[in-house]
C-alpha positions as semicolon CSV with decimal commas, in nm:
position;residue;x (nm);y (nm);z (nm)
1;M;2,839;-3,718;5,440
2;L;3,050;-3,910;5,695
3;E;2,903;-4,246;5,792
4;S;3,089;-4,522;5,982
5;G;3,419;-4,352;5,905
6;Q;3,350;-4,346;5,531
7;V;3,280;-4,034;5,324
8;H;2,975;-4,061;5,095
9;F;2,844;-3,817;4,835
10;P;2,466;-3,879;4,809
11;D;2,291;-3,786;4,486
12;A;1,961;-3,695;4,655
13;G;1,835;-3,574;4,991
14;T;2,019;-3,413;5,279
15;P;2,185;-3,567;5,587
16;Q;1,950;-3,617;5,881
17;G;2,008;-3,345;6,141
18;S;2,236;-3,133;5,925
19;V;2,217;-2,753;5,927
20;I;2,124;-2,733;5,559
21;S;1,829;-2,979;5,584
22;P;1,568;-2,741;5,734
23;I;1,676;-2,459;5,501
24;L;1,635;-2,667;5,185
25;S;1,316;-2,820;5,323
26;N;1,169;-2,475;5,384
27;V;1,255;-2,356;5,033
28;A;1,110;-2,666;4,866
29;L;0,792;-2,680;5,074
30;H;0,718;-2,315;5,003
31;Y;0,645;-2,423;4,646
32;I;0,522;-2,777;4,711
33;V;0,278;-2,692;4,991
34;D;0,243;-2,316;5,057
35;E;0,186;-2,188;4,704
36;W;-0,020;-2,492;4,607
37;F;-0,250;-2,443;4,907
38;T;-0,295;-2,071;4,839
39;Q;-0,327;-2,076;4,461
40;V;-0,489;-2,413;4,389
41;V;-0,664;-2,540;4,701
42;Q;-0,821;-2,236;4,868
43;P;-1,013;-2,107;4,563
44;R;-1,192;-2,446;4,545
45;L;-1,304;-2,462;4,909
46;R;-1,651;-2,387;5,046
47;G;-1,530;-2,195;5,350
48;P;-1,226;-2,018;5,497
49;S;-0,905;-2,209;5,560
50;T;-0,554;-2,153;5,693
51;L;-0,219;-2,326;5,656
52;V;0,036;-2,297;5,937
53;R;0,376;-2,449;5,858
54;F;0,703;-2,459;6,047
55;C;0,977;-2,628;5,841
56;D;0,836;-2,971;5,752
57;D;0,555;-2,978;6,008
58;F;0,223;-2,817;5,927
59;V;-0,145;-2,809;6,007
60;M;-0,430;-2,716;5,772
61;L;-0,739;-2,562;5,928
62;F;-1,085;-2,563;5,771
63;A;-1,428;-2,431;5,856
64;H;-1,606;-2,725;5,687
65;K;-1,544;-3,096;5,728
66;V;-1,598;-3,166;5,358
67;D;-1,315;-2,924;5,272
68;A;-1,079;-3,095;5,516
69;E;-1,163;-3,440;5,377
70;R;-1,115;-3,329;5,015
71;V;-0,774;-3,172;5,081
72;L;-0,658;-3,465;5,291
73;A;-0,751;-3,698;5,004
74;V;-0,531;-3,513;4,751
75;L;-0,247;-3,402;4,979
76;G;-0,068;-3,735;4,955
77;K;-0,086;-3,726;4,575
78;R;0,062;-3,375;4,572
79;L;0,360;-3,481;4,786
80;D;0,406;-3,803;4,589
81;K;0,477;-3,598;4,275
82;F;0,793;-3,473;4,448
83;G;0,904;-3,802;4,600
84;L;0,757;-3,728;4,945
85;Q;0,497;-3,912;5,147
86;L;0,278;-3,836;5,445
87;H;0,356;-3,994;5,779
88;P;0,072;-4,250;5,814
89;E;0,058;-4,231;6,195
90;K;0,086;-3,855;6,228
91;T;-0,154;-3,743;5,955
92;R;-0,516;-3,731;6,063
93;L;-0,842;-3,539;6,066
94;V;-0,930;-3,368;6,394
95;D;-1,274;-3,248;6,502
96;F;-1,169;-2,921;6,664
97;R;-1,509;-2,760;6,709
98;P;-1,549;-2,598;7,051
99;R;-1,902;-2,735;7,085
100;R;-2,080;-3,032;6,929
101;G;-2,452;-3,073;6,871
102;P;-2,667;-3,374;6,965
103;G;-2,657;-3,502;6,606
104;D;-2,278;-3,524;6,588
105;S;-2,243;-3,886;6,695
106;D;-2,082;-3,976;6,360
107;E;-1,777;-3,769;6,449
108;S;-1,747;-3,902;6,806
109;S;-1,461;-4,134;6,704
110;L;-1,245;-3,850;6,572
111;P;-0,976;-3,695;6,796
112;T;-1,065;-3,354;6,942
113;S;-0,716;-3,222;7,017
114;F;-0,382;-3,223;6,839
115;N;-0,010;-3,172;6,899
116;F;0,198;-2,929;6,698
117;L;0,559;-2,819;6,757
118;G;0,565;-2,983;7,097
119;F;0,239;-2,830;7,222
120;S;-0,102;-2,990;7,275
121;H;-0,392;-2,774;7,153
122;V;-0,726;-2,820;7,329
123;W;-1,042;-2,621;7,393
124;G;-1,081;-2,497;7,748
125;T;-1,236;-2,225;7,960
126;S;-1,065;-1,899;8,053
127;R;-1,072;-1,745;8,400
128;K;-1,359;-1,526;8,288
129;G;-1,557;-1,824;8,162
130;Y;-1,494;-1,781;7,788
131;T;-1,428;-2,076;7,558
132;V;-1,067;-2,046;7,440
133;V;-0,793;-2,253;7,280
134;K;-0,536;-2,362;7,538
135;Q;-0,184;-2,483;7,469
136;F;0,012;-2,717;7,692
137;T;0,350;-2,881;7,647
138;A;0,293;-3,222;7,488
139;K;0,353;-3,512;7,728
140;D;0,626;-3,678;7,521
141;R;0,806;-3,347;7,467
142;L;0,779;-3,259;7,837
143;A;0,930;-3,592;7,942
144;R;1,219;-3,543;7,699
145;S;1,276;-3,187;7,819
146;L;1,280;-3,289;8,184
147;Q;1,540;-3,554;8,109
148;A;1,754;-3,293;7,934
149;V;1,717;-3,053;8,229
150;N;1,820;-3,322;8,476
151;S;2,121;-3,401;8,262
152;R;2,228;-3,035;8,240
153;L;2,184;-2,979;8,611
154;S;2,373;-3,289;8,714
155;I;2,663;-3,269;8,955
156;N;2,912;-3,216;8,673
157;N;2,714;-2,925;8,530
158;A;2,605;-2,760;8,854
159;G;2,666;-2,392;8,917
160;S;2,618;-2,073;8,721
161;C;2,763;-2,222;8,401
162;G;2,502;-2,500;8,386
163;I;2,219;-2,262;8,476
164;G;2,335;-2,017;8,206
165;R;2,321;-2,284;7,937
166;L;1,977;-2,392;8,056
167;N;1,850;-2,032;8,041
168;C;1,978;-1,996;7,684
169;S;1,796;-2,314;7,576
170;T;1,472;-2,209;7,745
171;N;1,477;-1,858;7,596
172;G;1,552;-1,996;7,250
173;C;1,262;-2,240;7,270
174;V;1,017;-1,969;7,375
175;R;1,127;-1,721;7,107
176;C;1,125;-1,985;6,835
177;S;0,769;-2,097;6,898
178;T;0,595;-1,775;7,009
179;A;0,522;-1,630;6,664
180;T;0,407;-1,962;6,517
181;M;0,189;-2,037;6,820
182;A;0,025;-1,694;6,801
183;T;-0,061;-1,748;6,435
184;L;-0,193;-2,095;6,503
185;A;-0,400;-1,985;6,804
186;S;-0,581;-1,716;6,606
187;A;-0,641;-1,955;6,317
188;V;-0,778;-2,251;6,514
189;T;-1,021;-2,027;6,699
190;A;-1,200;-1,967;6,367
191;A;-1,161;-2,324;6,241
192;A;-1,366;-2,635;6,306
193;W;-1,168;-2,911;6,136
194;V;-0,794;-2,961;6,143
195;S;-0,591;-3,178;5,907
196;C;-0,269;-3,252;6,095
197;T;0,051;-3,346;5,921
198;F;0,360;-3,384;6,136
199;G;0,667;-3,484;5,945
200;Y;0,713;-3,689;5,634
201;G;1,005;-3,815;5,434
202;A;1,121;-3,951;5,105
């Protein structure tokens, strides 16, 4: 690793932003999170559940609040065994039920929407009046993207060359997220409680 003009050979971890980081992360988390959730967690739950993971960001969806709370309580211990820790500000329990009854005042303080892979997921109404999950670009991601677009379409990058690069970036973003978003959309429709975990580190 090259840092401040000096070459270092770290004994652990991978360089931030390197090509190999997401590959190694995906391989490790398949065992640490995916297999653990399928083989150990799900058989112990009261209701159905789903895990949707993209590299080191994932959401866990549950039909029952008690299941979500139990898993959230042990998730940190599971990651700690491998030298990882949950991001304290980005890990939370979300009340993602489409409708709430009059006796649900205890959960009124919980968030009712969540962001995942740059998209905000909220309940809304379709054109035909059905209750559906809607996905919008997250505000922080949208602001960042608009800044990047303005930069690419500046005077120095104007013309077909700049537009071509912008088209490539847009198409790549759409293709990258479409499959994951489709899986997540079908899963959250059947879920009521979401345990969100967005990023963590050693």
